N, C-alpha and C positions, 0 to 999 in steps of 0.2 A: 642435559649436556646442550651447551647453544649449538644454532645451524654450523656457526663458523667452527667451534672446538669438531664437531661430526666431520665438516669437510677436511679437516686438517689430519685427524684419526684417519679417513681414508686415504689422504695421499701417503700417510706413513707407511701404509702397504705392509708387505712382510719383515721388512727392514727395522720397522720402530722408529724411525729417525725421518724428522720432517725437513732436516738441511736441505734436500733437493728442491724443495717449495719453490726456493727464489731463483731457478734456474728456467724456469718455463714449461720442464719438463719434469715427470715424477716417475720414481719406481718403478709402478706399476701402469700398467695401461689401461686408464680408468674408461667404461665403456660410456662413462655420462659424459666425458670430454672428448669421445671419438677415438681414442688413443694417440698413440706417436711412434714413429718409427721412419722406415723409409716407403717410400711409392717406388716399385720397381718399374721402370719404365721397359716394356717391352716392345720388340720388334714387329710383334703381330699386334693386332687391334686390341689391346685390353693393357691394363695398370694392375699391377699385383700390390696387396698392400703384406710388407713384412714387419707387423707388431713386435717391438724391444721391450724389454724392462732392464732395469738395474742388474748387472753382470750377462747379460745373453750373449750367446756364444754363438758366432756364424760361423760355418764352414760347411765340408761335404758329407763330413761322417753322419752318420744315424744317431739321432739323441742330442744334436745339437739345438739349441732354442732356435734357430734359423737354419735350416738344412738347405745348401743351394749346389746342386749339380753341375758342375762345371771343372775341368781337366786342371785348370788354372787355379781352383779354390782348394787351399789345405784342406784338411780334415777338421783343424780346429784354426781358422783362419784370423780371426778376428773377435774382439770383446767392446763391448759397450758400457761404460762405467757411466753413471750421473753421480754429479758434484753438485755442492750450492753453487759453483758458478758455469754450469752446464754440462753437456754430453759429451764425452770423449771416447772416441774410437782409436784402438790399438790392435796393432800385430799381434797375434800368439805364436807366431812361425816366423824365423829370419827370412825365408822363402816368400812370405804371404806378402803382396804387392797389395797395397790400399792408395786410391787416387782421391784428393779431396780439393774439389774445384780445380781441377787439372794438376796437382802438385803431390808426387808419391811424400806419404806422411808413414812413420810408423806411429805416431801415437798425435792425434789432431781432436782438437774441439769443433764441434757441429754447430753449426744454426741454422735456424730454418732457413731451407732454400738452397742448401749447399748439395753440391751434387757429387754423389759419391761413385767411385767404382772399382769393383774387386772382380779380377778375371774378366769376362764377357759381361758380367752382370754392373746395369746400369741402374742407378738409383736416386732421388731427391729426400733428402732428410726434411720430415716434418715434424713440429712441435706438437700438433694439434689437430683434432679432427681426422685422423689416417684413413678412418672408413669411408670418408668421403670422397678420397681420393681414386681408390679402388673399383675396377669395373670395367666394362667393355666400349670400346671406342664405339661412336656413330657416325653415320655420316648421312647428310640431307644434302643434297645436288653436290658441289664441290666443297661443302664446310665437313670439316672434320674437328671431332669434339669428343672430350672426355667426359664423366660424370661430374665434376667439379663446374664444369661448361654448360650444364643443360638448363641452367635456368634462362639465359637471354635468349638462347636458342627457342625456348619452349616459350617465352614471353612472345616473340615473333609470330610462333606459331598460334598461339593464344587468340592476339590480336586479328589476326587472319579469319580465323574459325569466326569471331565475334563480329567481322565485317567493319572493323574500325582503323580508320585513318591513322596512321603514327609514322615516326622517323628513326633510322637507325644512324648511330653515331657512331664513330669510331676513326682510328688514323689510318693512313695508307697501308693498303695492301692486307687488310683484317679478314676480308670475306665480305664486307658490309652488302655488295652488289649480290655475291652470289647468295647469301642470306635472303634479300630481298625478292631474288628469282625462284630460289628453292620455297619460300613460304607461299610466295603467290600461287604456286603450282598445287599447293595443297588445298586452296581454297575452294569453295563451293563453285567457283566462276569456272575452272577447266581451264579450256584455252583462251578463254574471254577477258584476256588483260592485255593491255598495250604497255610496251617498253620504250621510254624514252631517255635517251644520255643526254643532258643539258649541255656536255662540252661538245656536239656536234654544231656545225654551221647552222643547220636547219632545226634544231632545237624547237624554236617557239611553233614554226607551222607543224613540225609533228606532234606537238602537246595539243595544240587547238584540231587539228585533224584526229588525234585519238580520242577527244572529249567526245566529238561530233558523234563519233561512233558509238557513244555510252556502253563503254568496257565496262565489266563487272571490278575492274581495278586498273588504275595507271598508276604504274611504277616509273618514278622518277630519279634516275640515276646522277649523284652530285647535284642537288637542287640547288645549292648555293651558287652554283653557278649558272644557273638560268635567270635571265634579267628580271627585274621586278615588275615591269609594266604585263609580262606574260604570268608570273606568280599571281598575279591581284585578278588577271582575267580566269585563270584556271580555278581558283578559288570559287570566284562568281559562279564559274559555271557548276562547279561540284556541288555549292549550297543550294543549287536548282535541282541536281540530282543525287539524293540521298543514297539511291544504290551503289554509285560509284565510289568505290574507295579510294584514298590516297594512299601511296607507300612510296617514300621518300629517303635517298640516302643523305649524309651530310658528313664532311671531311673534319669538321667540329662538332661541337656541341652546341644545341640550339640556343643558348643563351648565347651563345659568341657570335654564332651565324646574325642573330637578330640585334645585337650591340652594334654590330659591323656593318647593316646594313645588307647584308647578303642576303637575307629572307625578310618577307614582308610580315607585321605583326597579323595580319589575315591568316596566314599559313600557320601561325603557332596557336590563333585561335581554332582553327578546322581541327588540328591535332589534340587540341586538349589537353595537352601535357605528357600526350602518351609518347614515349621512346625506346629505343633499346640500345643499349651500349655494349659495342662489341669491345672485350677490354684486349689489351695488346700481348704481344707474342711472351713476353716476359711474365706474365701472369699466367701463361697456360703451357708451362714448361713440360708439363709431363704429357702434354698431346704433341709436341713437336716432331717425337721419332714416329707418329702415327701419320702426321703432316706431311713427314719428309717421304718416308715409305708409298705415300698413296701419290706423291709427285713422282717421284720413280715408276710406280707404275703406270702412270699418265702419259711420262715422256719415255718410256720403254730405256729406262735407265738400270743397268746392273746394280741391285742393291749391295752387290759386295763389297761397293767402293766405300762403302758405312759402317768400317770396323767400330769399334766400340769406342778408340780413341778419339776417332773423326766424330762420331756422333756425340760425343760427349761436351766437345767442342760446341756442337750444333745447341745442346740444350744449355750452356753457359751464355749464351749469345742473347744480346737485348733482341735484335732484328727491329730496329724501327720502321723499317721499310715492309715490314709485315712478312708473308706468305710468297709476295711476289721477291721480294730479297733474298729468302730462302731458296727461290726457283731458280734465280741467276746462278746463286751458289752451286748449287748442284748442278746445272750446267756445265759450270766451269770445272768442277771436280771430273766430269765426264768427258771433257771434250779433250782431255790427252793424257797420255800415260804417266801418272805420276806416283810417284812413292806415299806410303802412309803417312810419311812426315811431311811431305810435301803438301800433301792434302790436309792438314791439321792445322799447318802453316796459313793456307789458304783459308779456311775457314776462320782463322784467329782475325788473320788483315782485315776479314769483311764483317765480323762480326761487330753490332753496336756497341755491346755490353763490353768495357774492357777489364782484357784477361791480363793483368800484371801478377806475374809469377813472383817479383820481390818480394812484395810484403810476407806471405807466407813463406817463402825461402828464408827470411832473413829470420823469420820466428824461430825457425827449426834450428838455424844455424850460428845465429851471432844474437842473443836477446840483448845484447847493449845497442847494438843497431834499430832494432826494433823500438827499444824506449825511446831510445832519441827521436825517433820518426815520430813516435806519439806524442812526445812532448811537444814537439813542433807544430802539430796539427793541433792541439788543445790550444797551445799559447795563440797562436795565429786566429783560432776561432774565439779567442777571450773567455776559455772555458765554458764554451757553449758546445753540451755535447752532440746535439743533433748537427752543428755545423762542421764539428771535426768529423764525424762520421760519414758527412757527406764528401769530405776533402779526401778521406781514406778510401771512400768507395766499400764502406761496409754497414751493416745494420749498428743502431744503437747499443742492442742487445749484446753483440759481437765486440762492440768496442769497450763496454762495460767490463767483459770478462778478460780483456786484453789489458785492461788500466790494473785489475784486481792481480792478474797473474803475472804482470812485469813490474809490480809493486811502483806504479807511476803516481807520484803526487799531484792533485787535481789544482790546478792554478785559481786563482781566484778569480770571478768573472769582472771584469773591466765595469767601473761604475761611472756612470753619466755624470757629465758635468754640472754642477746645478745652473740653471738659467737665471735671467735678472728678476721673472717675474714670481720663480719660486723660492729665491735667496729671503 
């Protein structure tokens, strides 16, 4: 038996049918794949894994494949079915409420990253490596992160332990500065480090004064906003003082900053290419609940304002402004006496990720309208799946599923007109 045949046999599982292999998930949760299922997002500092298999029953009754103790969960609440075109979640009780990406559903296809709510249970559907999502949340300084985000935090800590200069990259409000400070405090220098914010008016003098004191580490926040002459002088001094480490933050990649002249080549040389990239909140969705509750604790905000539907909206948001933007939303939620519905609307208005209900609603209520919408998007994209998926704000996998489900004919890709040189 060949390796490929063996893998196909493993994926057939107990069903004896390999038709599910094309969906991205398999009938059985394979240990070698890390499994698939729902990452249960807890209000506490932990994420739980709910492994699923083809035909799994979710409910509050003992004996269900996944038992959830919740007064709003029916004894046999929902069932997961795996087909060749994907995994489908369907209600088993007429009183069972299921929400997928904020839309009530009786039967709905699931794609990787979809937010699922049943009762007070919130979760994120993942198609692979489920085991890596589950575990306790951790905190280092003001940074809150789950098990899947451990790598970039550990990279910063490892560089500090090795006394190596490095840069932390990332978008606004993601915790770059908090990570730099927290990592520095774990170093062997103790309190012997200097902190400079390049946005300050006296940043040039502060850098020179700090280096004159020969600290164990110099932390420069927003290095790309420090003038080039000061950067060159700082690198010159640091090369003469190998015991001093430079830790810097950038609001862009090192390559972008270098190409735009925001940092000098000498800085890149000093870093030796060492960088830590902090991912956007959209890639850390299972961490958002813990981040929000940590902010509530810090600002003395009553966490009861975060009912499951409100928290669901927060998980779905892209939050391009990072934790800072989440913080502003929380302040807005706590500033006045709002109803739960009004809180949901406030979060929806502020969230970066478009929360458009129309497409999913049309799919449930009027397949003809959904089919016409798909055809228009495919024609406008010239038959290119990636472009159509971006226009519809869905994954390519989800788009393929809808094309198959709605029997939409794929338009032929537009061919380029031959040029005079090629004629």
